[in-house]
N, C-alpha and C positions, 0 to 999 in steps of 0.2 A: 660752877660754884661748889665748893666743898661744904658739907654740913656736919657739925659735931653732934647735933641732936637728931634723933630719929622721930621727930614729932612735927606734923605738918597740919596746917589748916586744910589744905586740899592737895590731892595728887591728880594730875590730869594725864590721860592716856590717848594717844592717837597721832594724827599726821602733823608733820612740820615741813616747811618749805622755804625756799627763797621766792619771794613774790616780786615780779617785775611789773610795776604800775606805769601806765602811759603818762608821760609828761605833757602830752598834747590833749588836754582836757577838751572834750567836745568833738574831737576828730574821729572819723570812722576808723575802725581797726586797721584797714589797709593803708591809711595815711599817717599812722604813728611814726614819728621820727626818732624818739628816744624814750627810755624808761628809767624809773627810779627803783633801786633795789631795796626791798624791805624783808622782814621775816613774817611768815604767815602759817596757816594751818589752824583749824578751829581750836583744838585743845591747847595748842601753843599760844594762840592769841588770848585765850581765857586765862592761862597761867600767868601771862605777862600782865593782863588787866587786873587780876587779883593781887598780884605782887605790888603793882603801883598803888593800889588802894590800901595796902598795908598788910595783906595776908601773907603767910608763909606758904609758898607754893612750890611744888616739885613737879617735874615733867617726865613722863615716861613716853618717849618717842624713840626713833632711831635715825641715824644719819649715816651716810656712806663715808668711806675713807677718802674724802675728796675735799676740794676747797670750799664747795658749797656747805658741806657739813661744818667746816671751820667757821664760816660766816654765820651760820645759825647758832652754833654754840657760843661764839664770841658775844653775840648780841644778848643771848639769854644770861650769860655770866655777868655782863655789865648791868643787866636789869635786876640781878639778885635772885632769879629763879634757880632752884636747886637742879643741877644738871648731872650729878654724879651717877644717876641710874640710867643715863642715856647711852645705849651701846652704839658702837660704830660697826656697821655690817659690811664685812668683806664681800666683794662681788656684787654689791648693790649700790645704787645711786641715791643721793639726797634728792628729794622731790623739788619740783619747780612749778610755778604758776605764772602765766602771762595774762595781764588784765588790761582791758580798755575802759575808758571812762567817758561816757556820753550821757551826762545828766539831762533830765531827771530820772530816766527809766531804762537806759541801755548801758549795761556794764558787762560786756562779753568777756569771758575768761576761758582759758585753755589750760588744762592740767597736763603736766608731764610726770606721770607716775608709773611708767613701765619699769618693772623690777625695782620699785622704790624701796628705800631702807625701812620706813616705818611699817610697811605691810609685812616686813620680815620679823617683827616682834614675836617672840616665842614665850612659852610658859616659863622657861628658865629665866627670861628677862623679868617676868612678873615676880618670880620668887626672889629675885635679887633686889626688889624694890619694897620698902617697908610700908605697903599699902595699909596694913592693919594699924599703923601708927598715925594715920590721917583721920581727920574728922569727916571729910568728904572725899569720895572717889568719883571723878567725872570722866566720862568717855564719850566718843562720837560714833554715830551710826556708820560712818565710812570705815571705821575699824573692822566692821563685820563683812566687808566686801570680798575678802580673800583670806585664805590660809597662808601662814600660820597665825596672822593677827586675829582672825575671828576667834579661834579657840583660846588664844592668850587673853583676849579681852573678856570673854565669858568667864574664864578661870579667875581673872582679877576681880570681876564683879562678885563671884562666889566667895573669894577670900574676904573681900570687903564686907559682904553681908554676914559672914560667919563671925567677923570681928566687931560687928555693930557699927561699922562705918556706913554713913549714908551714901547711897549710890545715885548719881545724877547722870542721866542720858541726854545729851544734846543730839536730836534726831539727825541733823546734818545730812539731808538728802542731796546727794550729788549724783544725778542720774547717769552721767557718763562713766561712773565708776562701777556700774552694774550691768550685767549682760541682759537683764530683764528687770524692769521696775518692780514687778511682783516679787522677785527674789529679795529685793530690799525689805519689803514688808515682812516676808517670812523670817528674815534674819533679825529684824528689829523686834518682832513679836516674841522671838525666842529669848530675848534679853529682858522683857518687861517683868517677868517674875522675880528678877534680881534687882529691880529698880525702884527707888523711892520717889524720885522726882524726874519728870520728863520736861524738856524744853523743846518747843518747835513752833514753826509757823503753821498756818492753816494748810498750806500745800504739803508740808512735811508730815503733819498729822494724818492727812488723807493718804499720803504715800505709805505710811507705816501700816495702814489698815487695808491697803489695796489688794483686791482679789479679781476685779473685773477689768480686763484690758481696755474695755470701751471707755473707761474713765481717764485714760491717758491721752494727753494732747501734746504733740510735738510740732514745733514751728520751724525755726531756722536750723536747729541742730538738736542733738540729744541733750546738750546742756540746757536747752530751753524747755525741757519737758515740764508740763504742769499736770497735776492730778486733781481732778474734780471729785466731789463727793459731799456727803452730808457730814460736815465737820462736827456737829453736835453729837451725832450718832457715833462717829469715830472716837470722840473724846470719851463718851460713856463706855465704849468697848475697851479702850486702852486702860481706863481706870478700873475695869473689872478684872484686868490681868495681873495686877500686882502693885502698880504705883499708887502712892497716897495723894499725889498732886501732879497736875499737868499745867505747865505755864505756856499759854498761847501767845506767841509774839505777834503783834498786830501792826507793826510798822508805825506810821504816823499816828495811829490811834492808841498807841501804847501797848499794854499787855493785859491779859485776863487770866487770872489764876483759878483753876478748877480743882478744888480740894475736897477730898472725901471726909465726911463727918463721921462721928462714932456710929451712927445708925446706918451708914452706907449712903446717905444722901450726899449729893454733890452741891457744894457751895461755890458760886462763881463770883470772883472779886475783880472788879475793874480797877486798873491803875492807869490813869490818863498819861499821855506822852507830853513831850515838850516841843512845841513847834520850832523848827529851824529851817534854814535854807539848805537843801541837800546838795552836797558836792559829790559824794560817793557812798553808796549804801553798803559796800563790801566791808565786812568786819563789824558792822553795827550789832548784829545778833550776838557775836562773841563778846563785845563790850557789854551788852545787856546781861549776858550770863555772868560775867565777872562781877558786875554791880549787884545783881540778884543774889549771887552766892555770898558776897560780903554781908549783905543784909541778913540772909538766912543764917549764916554762921554767927552773927551777933544777936540772934534771937528776935529779930524784928518781925512785925506782922507781914503776912503775904503781900499786902498792898504796899507797905512802905519799902520792902525789899524790891518789889517790882518797879516802884517809882525810881529808886536809885538806879536800877538796871536801865530804865527808860532814859534817865539823864545821861548815863555813860554812853548809851547808843546814840543819843542825839548829838553828843559832842563829836563822836567818831564820824558820823555822816557828814560833818562839815570839814573833814580832813581828807588827806590824799591817800592814806594807807590804813593798815590794820594795827598790828601789834605795836608798831613804832609810835602810834598816836593815841594809845590808851590813856585816859586821864588819871591823874593822881587823885587821892582823896581830897586834898585842898582844892584842886581845880574843879572837881565835880560839886563840892559843897558851895563854892563860889558861884557856879553855874546855877544851881537850884536856888541859892539865896537871892539871886536876881530875878527869879521867876516864881516866887511865892512859896518856895520850900518843897518838902517831900510830902506834906500832909494835904 
């Protein structure tokens, strides 16, 4: 999508992919017979979710010179996400993800990101994007897993900070994208000084502060890695490193916003969730982020913004995929209206 105006509610930076979701819901991964093709990738999902709510969003990702890249860009253009700053990387492939759906708690996924295009984002790609004209710059922790994306992302966050743009980090812990889970923590901590708001689950918050390998638990595969720890201690440590607020995504329990007060005290605000029957949890956190950012950009209270995020996430967990099923503003307002509203 072309844009005549260099002013955005939000610019999102990071991975994009074609997501192949199992059509055989409840079947073990080895028994899957067919897949549905959607678009995914955390910052990509958030950009679509924000756009459907009514925000003007732009995406800084990269795709290959391949049909998968055409697929991703076509969807984003149809959605109205600004794509003119997305480079096509020669010699690199657009990313792919294959996902199984075994509710309520098994959602195996496999990333295909060897030589992927979005990790090829460079500082020159950042300079070609009007990040300083956005109100929010949002990026994902996976951006920091390899060069040149790592340096480009930190550079983008620096530019945003210098321009007074709010910087939002979605922790996005994907253990199989890192050679060592402790390396993830090192990289994320390096970005906290540039960050205003952090979004993450308990496991992601612990992973961001991980130094002791004894706290890492692996079950069936690297993608099932869990990180134990004292989450309250981790939250205090993260907020001491630069962010003004940390939004803890708590699944069916909703969200808890930990915000620094003027005196340095931490205020924790609970935002209850909306009970629904789970079909697929993948993408729910990105839907939450889109809803939360909408509320934040409209000057809502922490609680009300998080409640809207919870509602968006609750809608998506009842659906089959991620970006393709993000709710519109009218849809989410109808949803909350039937469940007592946002207050």
